[in-house]
C-alpha positions as CSV (number, residue, x, y, z in Angstrom):
1,M,151.8,37.1,12.9
2,T,155.3,37.1,14.4
3,D,156.4,39.9,16.6
4,V,156.6,43.0,14.4
5,R,159.9,44.8,14.4
6,V,160.6,47.5,11.8
7,R,163.5,49.8,11.2
8,I,164.4,53.1,9.6
9,A,168.1,53.0,8.6
10,P,169.2,56.3,7.1
11,S,172.7,57.4,6.3
12,P,174.0,60.6,7.9
13,T,175.4,62.0,4.7
14,G,173.3,65.1,4.2
15,P,170.0,66.8,5.1
16,V,167.1,64.4,6.0
17,H,165.1,63.7,2.8
18,V,161.3,63.7,3.0
19,G,161.5,60.2,1.5
20,T,163.2,59.1,4.7
21,A,160.3,60.7,6.7
22,Y,157.8,59.0,4.4
23,Q,159.3,55.6,5.0
24,A,159.7,56.3,8.7
25,L,156.0,57.2,8.9
26,F,154.8,53.9,7.5
27,D,157.4,52.0,9.7
28,W,156.1,53.8,12.8
29,V,152.4,53.2,11.9
30,W,152.9,49.5,11.1
31,A,154.8,49.0,14.4
32,R,152.1,50.8,16.4
33,Q,149.2,49.1,14.7
34,N,150.7,45.7,15.5
35,E,152.0,46.6,19.0
36,G,155.5,46.1,17.7
37,Q,158.9,47.9,17.9
38,F,160.2,50.7,15.8
39,V,164.1,50.8,15.5
40,L,166.4,53.6,14.4
41,R,169.7,52.4,13.0
42,I,172.4,54.7,11.6
43,E,174.1,53.4,8.5
44,D,177.3,55.4,8.7
45,T,179.9,53.2,6.9
46,D,180.4,55.8,4.1
47,Q,183.5,57.3,5.6
48,A,183.8,60.1,3.1
49,R,180.3,61.5,3.4
50,S,179.0,60.5,6.9
51,H,179.2,63.2,9.5
52,E,178.1,63.5,13.1
53,K,176.4,66.8,12.3
54,Y,174.1,65.1,9.9
55,E,173.2,62.4,12.5
56,E,172.2,65.2,14.9
57,Q,170.0,66.7,12.2
58,L,168.5,63.3,11.5
59,V,167.5,62.8,15.1
60,Q,166.2,66.3,15.4
61,S,164.1,66.1,12.3
62,L,162.5,62.8,13.2
63,R,161.8,64.0,16.7
64,W,160.2,67.2,15.3
65,L,157.9,65.0,13.2
66,G,156.9,63.1,16.4
67,L,158.1,59.7,15.1
68,A,159.7,58.4,18.3
69,W,161.6,55.1,18.1
70,D,161.8,52.3,20.7
71,E,165.4,51.4,20.1
72,G,168.3,53.4,18.7
73,P,171.7,54.8,19.2
74,D,170.4,57.4,21.7
75,V,168.0,55.2,23.6
76,G,169.7,51.9,23.5
77,G,168.1,48.5,23.2
78,P,168.8,44.8,23.3
79,Y,170.3,44.5,19.8
80,G,172.9,47.3,19.7
81,P,175.1,48.9,18.9
82,Y,172.8,50.8,16.5
83,R,175.5,52.6,14.5
84,Q,177.1,50.5,11.7
85,S,180.5,52.1,12.3
86,E,180.4,50.4,15.7
87,R,179.6,47.0,14.2
88,L,182.5,46.5,11.8
89,S,183.8,43.4,13.6
90,I,180.4,41.8,13.1
91,Y,180.4,42.4,9.4
92,A,184.0,41.1,9.0
93,E,183.0,37.9,10.9
94,H,180.1,37.3,8.6
95,A,182.0,38.1,5.4
96,A,184.6,35.5,6.4
97,K,181.9,32.9,6.9
98,L,180.6,33.6,3.4
99,V,184.1,33.1,1.9
100,A,184.7,30.0,3.9
101,S,181.4,28.5,2.7
102,G,182.0,29.3,-0.9
103,H,179.2,31.8,-1.2
104,A,181.7,34.8,-1.6
105,Y,185.2,35.3,-3.0
106,P,188.0,37.8,-3.0
107,C,188.2,39.9,-6.1
108,F,191.6,41.5,-7.0
109,C,190.5,43.4,-10.1
110,T,191.9,46.9,-10.1
111,S,189.9,50.0,-10.8
112,E,191.7,50.4,-14.1
113,R,190.7,46.9,-15.2
114,L,187.1,47.5,-14.2
115,A,187.1,50.9,-16.1
116,A,188.5,49.3,-19.2
117,L,185.9,46.5,-19.0
118,R,183.1,49.0,-18.7
119,A,184.3,50.9,-21.7
120,E,184.6,47.7,-23.8
121,Q,181.1,46.6,-22.8
122,Q,179.7,50.1,-23.7
123,E,181.5,50.0,-27.0
124,R,180.0,46.6,-27.8
125,R,176.6,47.8,-26.4
126,E,176.5,44.9,-23.9
127,R,175.1,45.0,-20.4
128,V,177.6,46.8,-18.2
129,G,178.7,44.7,-15.3
130,Y,181.4,42.7,-13.6
131,D,182.5,39.7,-15.7
132,G,183.4,37.3,-12.9
133,H,187.1,37.4,-13.7
134,C,188.2,36.5,-10.1
135,R,185.4,34.1,-9.5
136,G,187.3,31.1,-10.7
137,L,190.7,31.8,-9.4
138,A,192.5,28.7,-8.0
139,A,192.8,28.6,-4.2
140,S,196.6,28.7,-4.5
141,E,196.5,31.9,-6.6
142,V,194.1,33.5,-4.1
143,E,196.4,32.5,-1.2
144,A,199.4,33.9,-3.0
145,K,197.7,37.2,-3.7
146,M,196.5,37.5,-0.1
147,Q,200.0,36.7,1.3
148,A,201.4,39.4,-1.0
149,G,198.9,41.9,0.5
150,C,197.1,42.6,-2.8
151,A,194.2,45.0,-2.5
152,H,190.9,43.3,-2.9
153,V,187.2,43.4,-2.3
154,I,184.8,40.5,-1.3
155,R,182.1,39.7,-3.8
156,L,178.9,37.6,-3.4
157,E,178.7,34.8,-5.9
158,M,175.4,35.2,-7.7
159,P,173.5,32.6,-9.9
160,K,173.7,33.3,-13.6
161,E,170.6,31.5,-14.8
162,G,167.0,31.4,-13.8
163,A,164.9,33.9,-11.9
164,C,164.6,35.2,-8.4
165,I,161.1,35.6,-7.0
166,V,160.7,38.5,-4.7
167,E,157.6,38.2,-2.5
168,D,156.4,41.7,-1.8
169,M,153.6,42.4,0.6
170,L,152.1,45.1,-1.6
171,R,152.8,43.7,-5.1
172,G,152.8,39.9,-4.8
173,P,155.5,37.9,-6.4
174,I,158.0,39.8,-8.6
175,S,160.3,37.9,-11.0
176,L,163.8,39.2,-11.6
177,Q,166.4,37.4,-13.7
178,W,169.6,36.4,-11.9
179,G,171.6,36.9,-15.1
180,H,171.1,40.7,-14.9
181,I,172.6,40.9,-11.4
182,D,176.3,41.4,-10.8
183,D,178.4,39.5,-8.2
184,Q,177.8,42.2,-5.6
185,V,180.7,43.7,-3.7
186,L,180.1,43.0,0.0
187,V,183.3,44.3,1.6
188,K,185.2,47.2,0.0
189,S,189.0,47.3,-0.3
190,D,189.2,49.5,2.9
191,G,187.6,46.7,4.9
192,F,184.3,48.5,5.3
193,P,181.1,46.7,4.4
194,T,178.8,47.8,1.6
195,Y,175.2,48.5,2.2
196,H,174.1,45.1,1.0
197,L,176.1,43.0,3.5
198,A,175.5,45.3,6.4
199,V,171.7,45.7,5.9
200,V,171.1,42.0,5.8
201,V,173.3,41.2,8.8
202,D,171.8,44.0,10.8
203,D,168.2,43.2,9.9
204,H,168.7,39.6,10.9
205,L,170.6,40.2,14.2
206,M,168.1,42.9,15.1
207,R,165.2,40.6,14.5
208,I,163.6,42.8,11.9
209,S,160.4,41.2,10.7
210,H,159.2,43.6,8.0
211,V,161.5,45.7,5.7
212,I,159.5,48.7,4.6
213,R,161.4,50.8,2.0
214,G,161.0,52.6,-1.4
215,E,160.4,50.6,-4.5
216,E,163.8,51.7,-5.9
217,W,165.2,48.9,-3.7
218,I,163.2,46.1,-5.4
219,T,166.0,45.3,-7.9
220,S,168.5,45.0,-5.0
221,T,166.3,42.5,-3.1
222,P,167.7,39.4,-4.9
223,K,171.1,40.2,-3.6
224,H,169.7,40.3,-0.1
225,L,167.7,37.2,-0.5
226,M,170.8,35.4,-1.7
227,L,172.6,36.5,1.5
228,Y,169.7,35.2,3.6
229,E,170.0,31.9,1.8
230,A,173.8,31.7,2.1
231,F,173.6,32.3,5.9
232,G,170.6,29.9,6.3
233,W,168.5,32.7,7.8
234,P,164.7,33.2,7.5
235,R,163.7,36.1,5.2
236,P,161.8,39.1,6.5
237,T,158.6,40.3,4.8
238,Y,159.2,43.1,2.2
239,M,157.0,46.0,1.7
240,H,158.2,48.4,-1.1
241,L,156.4,51.7,-1.0
242,P,155.6,53.7,-4.2
243,L,157.9,56.6,-5.0
244,L,157.4,60.3,-4.3
245,L,157.4,62.0,-7.7
246,N,158.2,65.3,-9.2
247,P,155.4,67.0,-11.3
248,D,157.0,65.5,-14.4
249,G,156.7,62.0,-13.0
250,S,160.4,61.6,-12.2
251,K,161.6,60.6,-8.8
252,M,161.4,63.5,-6.4
253,S,164.8,65.1,-6.2
254,K,166.4,68.2,-4.7
255,R,167.2,69.5,-8.2
256,R,163.6,70.5,-8.6
257,N,161.8,70.5,-5.2
258,P,162.6,71.3,-1.6
259,T,163.3,67.7,-0.4
260,S,164.7,68.1,3.1
261,V,162.5,67.9,6.2
262,E,164.5,70.8,7.6
263,Y,163.3,73.0,4.7
264,Y,159.7,72.4,5.6
265,R,160.3,73.0,9.3
266,R,162.2,76.2,8.6
267,A,159.6,77.4,6.0
268,G,156.9,77.3,8.7
269,Y,155.1,74.0,8.0
270,V,153.8,72.1,11.0
271,P,154.8,68.4,11.4
272,Q,151.2,67.2,11.6
273,A,150.5,68.6,8.2
274,L,153.7,67.2,6.6
275,L,153.0,63.7,8.0
276,N,149.4,63.9,6.9
277,Y,150.4,64.8,3.4
278,L,153.1,62.1,3.2
279,A,150.5,59.6,4.2
280,L,148.3,60.8,1.4
281,M,151.1,60.1,-1.0
282,A,150.4,56.4,-0.7
283,H,147.3,55.8,1.4
284,P,143.7,57.0,0.5
285,P,142.1,59.6,2.8
286,I,140.6,58.3,6.0
287,G,137.1,59.9,6.0
288,E,138.6,63.1,4.6
289,E,142.1,64.3,3.5
290,K,142.9,65.8,6.9
291,F,143.5,63.1,9.5
292,T,145.7,62.4,12.5
293,L,148.5,59.9,13.1
294,E,146.2,58.0,15.5
295,Q,143.5,57.8,12.8
296,L,146.0,56.5,10.3
297,T,147.3,53.9,12.7
298,E,143.8,52.7,13.4
299,H,142.7,52.5,9.7
300,F,146.0,51.8,7.9
301,D,145.6,49.0,5.4
302,P,148.6,48.0,3.2
303,A,146.1,46.6,0.6
304,K,144.9,50.1,-0.1
305,I,148.3,51.6,-0.9
306,N,148.4,53.2,-4.3
307,L,151.3,51.6,-6.1
308,G,151.4,54.1,-9.0
309,G,153.4,56.7,-7.1
310,S,152.2,60.2,-6.3
311,I,153.1,63.7,-7.4
312,F,154.4,65.8,-4.5
313,D,152.3,68.9,-4.8
314,I,153.7,71.6,-2.6
315,D,150.7,73.8,-3.2
316,K,148.4,71.1,-1.8
317,L,150.7,70.7,1.2
318,G,150.3,74.4,1.8
319,W,146.5,74.1,1.7
320,L,146.6,71.2,4.2
321,N,149.1,73.1,6.4
322,G,146.7,76.1,6.4
323,R,143.9,73.9,7.6
324,Y,146.0,72.7,10.6
325,L,146.8,76.3,11.5
326,R,143.2,77.6,11.2
327,E,141.3,74.6,12.5
328,D,143.6,73.1,15.2
329,R,145.2,76.1,16.8
330,T,143.6,78.6,19.1
331,P,145.1,82.1,18.9
332,E,147.1,81.3,22.1
333,A,148.4,78.0,20.6
334,L,149.3,79.7,17.3
335,L,151.3,82.4,19.2
336,A,153.1,79.6,21.1
337,E,153.8,77.9,17.7
338,L,155.2,81.1,16.2
339,K,157.5,81.6,19.2
340,G,158.7,78.0,19.0
341,W,159.4,78.5,15.3
342,L,161.3,81.8,14.7
343,L,159.6,84.6,16.6
344,N,161.8,84.3,19.6
345,D,164.7,86.1,21.3
346,E,167.3,83.6,20.1
347,Y,166.5,84.0,16.4
348,V,165.8,87.7,16.4
349,G,168.8,88.4,18.6
350,Q,171.1,87.0,16.0
351,M,170.0,89.7,13.5
352,L,170.6,92.6,15.8
353,P,174.5,92.8,15.6
354,F,174.4,93.5,11.9
355,M,171.0,95.2,11.6
356,R,171.2,97.9,14.3
357,Q,173.6,100.0,12.1
358,R,170.9,100.0,9.4
359,L,168.1,101.4,11.5
360,E,166.8,105.0,12.0
361,T,163.7,104.0,13.8
362,L,162.3,100.8,15.4
363,G,159.8,100.8,12.6
364,D,162.5,100.1,10.1
365,F,163.4,96.7,11.6
366,V,160.5,94.5,10.6
367,P,160.4,95.4,6.9
368,R,164.1,95.0,6.6
369,V,164.2,91.5,8.1
370,A,161.0,90.2,6.6
371,F,162.9,88.0,4.2
372,F,164.3,86.0,7.1
373,F,160.8,84.8,7.9
374,A,159.4,84.5,4.4
375,R,158.9,81.1,2.8
376,Q,159.8,82.6,-0.6
377,V,161.0,85.9,-2.0
378,E,160.4,87.0,-5.6
379,P,163.6,88.3,-7.1
380,K,163.4,90.2,-10.4
381,A,165.4,88.7,-13.3
382,E,166.9,92.1,-14.2
383,D,168.1,92.6,-10.6
384,L,169.9,89.3,-10.6
385,V,172.2,90.2,-13.5
386,P,175.1,92.4,-12.7
387,K,176.5,94.8,-15.3
388,K,178.4,93.2,-18.2
389,R,176.9,89.8,-17.4
390,E,174.2,87.7,-19.2
391,A,171.2,86.0,-17.6
392,A,172.3,82.6,-18.8
393,E,175.8,82.8,-17.3
394,V,174.4,84.1,-14.0
395,A,172.1,81.1,-13.9
396,R,175.0,78.8,-14.5
397,M,177.0,80.6,-11.7
398,L,174.1,80.2,-9.3
399,Q,174.0,76.5,-9.9
400,T,177.7,76.2,-8.9
401,V,176.9,78.2,-5.8
402,V,174.3,75.6,-4.9
403,W,176.8,72.8,-5.4
404,A,179.5,74.6,-3.4
405,L,177.1,75.3,-0.5
406,D,175.9,71.6,-0.6
407,E,179.5,70.7,0.5
408,V,179.4,73.0,3.6
409,V,179.0,70.9,6.7
410,E,179.6,73.6,9.4
411,W,177.0,76.1,8.2
412,D,178.1,79.6,9.4
413,K,179.2,82.8,7.7
414,D,182.8,81.6,7.3
415,G,181.7,78.4,5.6
416,V,179.4,80.3,3.3
417,A,182.0,82.9,2.5
418,E,184.6,80.2,1.6
419,A,182.1,78.5,-0.7
420,V,181.3,81.8,-2.5
421,R,185.0,82.5,-3.0
422,R,185.5,79.0,-4.5
423,V,182.8,79.8,-7.0
424,A,184.3,83.2,-7.9
425,A,187.7,81.5,-8.4
426,H,186.1,78.8,-10.6
427,W,184.5,81.4,-12.9
428,A,187.4,83.9,-12.6
429,W,184.9,86.5,-11.6
430,P,185.4,89.3,-9.1
431,V,183.7,88.2,-5.8
432,R,181.3,91.1,-6.1
433,A,180.0,89.7,-9.4
434,V,179.0,86.6,-7.4
435,T,177.7,88.3,-4.3
436,V,175.4,90.9,-6.0
437,P,173.1,88.2,-7.6
438,L,173.2,86.3,-4.3
439,I,171.9,89.2,-2.3
440,V,169.0,89.6,-4.6
441,A,168.3,85.8,-4.7
442,L,168.2,85.6,-0.9
443,T,166.4,88.8,0.0
444,G,164.4,89.7,-3.1
445,E,166.0,93.2,-3.0
446,R,169.0,94.8,-4.6
447,V,170.3,96.0,-1.2
448,G,170.2,94.0,2.0
449,P,172.1,93.0,5.2
450,P,175.5,91.4,4.9
451,L,175.3,88.4,2.6
452,F,177.3,85.8,4.5
453,E,175.6,86.5,7.9
454,S,172.2,86.5,6.1
455,A,172.8,83.1,4.5
456,A,174.1,81.7,7.8
457,L,170.9,82.7,9.5
458,L,168.6,81.6,6.7
459,G,170.1,78.1,6.9
460,P,171.2,75.8,4.1
461,E,167.8,74.6,3.0
462,L,166.1,77.9,2.6
463,T,169.2,79.4,1.0
464,R,169.3,76.5,-1.5
465,M,165.7,76.9,-2.5
466,R,166.0,80.7,-3.0
467,L,169.0,80.1,-5.3
468,L,167.0,77.6,-7.3
469,D,164.1,80.0,-7.5
470,A,166.5,82.7,-8.7
471,M,167.7,80.3,-11.4
472,K,164.2,79.8,-12.6
473,A,163.7,83.5,-12.8
474,L,166.6,83.6,-15.1
475,G,165.3,80.8,-17.4
476,G,166.9,77.9,-15.5
477,L,169.1,75.1,-16.9
478,S,168.2,72.1,-19.0
479,K,169.2,68.7,-17.6
480,K,171.9,68.4,-20.3
481,Q,173.3,71.9,-19.5
482,A,173.4,71.0,-15.8
483,S,175.2,67.8,-16.5
484,R,177.9,69.5,-18.6
485,L,178.2,72.2,-16.0
486,E,178.6,69.8,-13.1
487,K,181.2,67.8,-15.0
488,D,183.3,70.9,-15.4
489,W,182.7,72.0,-11.8
490,R,183.8,68.6,-10.3
491,R,187.0,68.5,-12.3
């Protein structure tokens, strides 16, 4: 086998998804089993959504899990830089090579033309996709448009006939029709590369031998293989992992489950249990269901991976986590774990400025702050509905609070307060009509500490899940209702 080099390449555009941890786990295990290298690369070319704060969270979450990398933006390495935003000249150089060799071309189609094309295709019930309008432009016309400074993207010229065979380490050969694949945009009109160009260029230049990622990327692989062919580069080996699934069999999403690594850390799960459970999502037990990273590394066999996908069962994760706490921690170690989690001066000290005015005795403190430490609270539906409101409209309002809070990057009481005020303005409700259900959702009680300070201390992930639990208590929203509501909210 060639030298094994694998990478995890997340985008810092939000909280770290457990799917990222799931992929990173198998990257790490494959590298360690084969005495290879595990690389962290930050794919931060999405200017609108990438944020330094999310990169910090990403590094912290992966370090909490214990999945240390050999090369990355914080530790360096021979193939840096390891942030895509610092590699833009590399992508521009390679895109120019593709245009010069005839494998890519400038596309001057406006967003209006593309929208009209999409509408026509939908009306005719045709496959929606780019029609290759600029693919055959004469060189003189291209030159004239470039000289005139016309906005354009760079597209990869794809075959229109035949099939692409994707060789997958887990699944064998997969046949995909070229005719179903658009001429992929490689460089956006702002000059930034798309994922497809950057990932191939980076994987080649960083000598990545095995690309381990989720099966949702299988249909994109022909675009990547075409780029390898256009550049004349050897292909890496692909290993597409089965998806993590919701209980209904759909892809695991934050609409229904806690999906961020930070949620599980904040809710009191231990990293060994979370990694153990993620391994069980794809790989059969090693002796029994509770096993260590070292045991997984020793016994990992890609041939044994279950390709059907696995239901993420949070109750089973809780059972496994309980075993780690009972079986692997002495009382002294458990005390140290609790202190390192939340039972420490720093966390409790943040409560005292707004709690001390609410105390008559020291004995009042623990009951009144218990919700800060609880994994869940159980709000009553009747307490969530203010006077003159209906349960259904409160559920809709809470969903918009979730969306508003998802956009808060600097999570503090001011950021939370601004998001809540946006929701009140959207619904034309008094702010109190919004804050009353929120207090109940977060604390489980009708009366509690100041809302914005409480949410700031709970953190975004626990706050989010409590709002979703409150919506369920009110009957929830159907997918169709949520879609209509979101369209109105985003307007």
